[in-house]
N, C-alpha and C positions, 0 to 999 in steps of 0.2 A: 576327174579332178583337173582343174585348170592350174597351170603353173603361174609363177609371179609375172612373167613377161606377157603372157596372154591376158592375165587379169589387168595388168597396167594398160594394155592396148584397149581392152573393153572400157576401162574407166575414162581414158582419153577420148575414145569415140563417143561415149555418152555425154561427156562435157561438150564435145564439138557439136552435138545435136541439140545442145541447150538443156539437157536433162540435169537435174541436181540430185545428189544423194542426201537423204535425210538421216541424221543420227537418231537411232532408236531411242525411245523414251527411257527404257531401262538403263541404257548407257549414260544418258544425261543425268539420271538420278544417282548412278554410281559415282560419276565424276564430281557431282555437287557434294556428295557425302564424304569425299576424301578430305583429310586435313593433313597438316605437316607432320603430325605424330605418326600417322599411318605410313606416310612416305619415308620417314626416317628409319622405320623398323628394318628394312633390308640392309641399310648401312651398319646398324648395330649387329645384325646377324653375321654379315660378311666379316666385320672386324673381329668378332669373337671366334668364328668357325674356320675361316680359311687360313691355313697355316703358311702356305707359300707366299712370301712377301710380294713378289712381282705380280702374282695372280690377284692377291688382295688389293694391291694398288690399282690394277687395271679394272677390277670390278667396282671399286669405290669411285674411280673416275667416271665410269659409265653411269653409275647411279647419280653422281653429281651432275653430269651432263643431262640426264633425264629430268632431274629436279629443276635445272635451269630452263629447260625447254618448256616445262609446265608452269614456269613463272613463280615458283615457290622459293627459289634460292637454295644455296647449299646449307 
């Protein structure tokens, strides 16, 4: 098994050689099938299940950050 540092070094070396990584077709299909309703489900689950306020806020912030990075908005 390769740790994250060695994996990153491999990726950088492959890019340096001009090789490109292709996203597998099944991953593309999965990403295209996602909608905002599916992405909002974790927020609802965390809001209902996590009892500790600080932990709940942290998880909700992380989910919002992920949604923003995906371009779907909070």
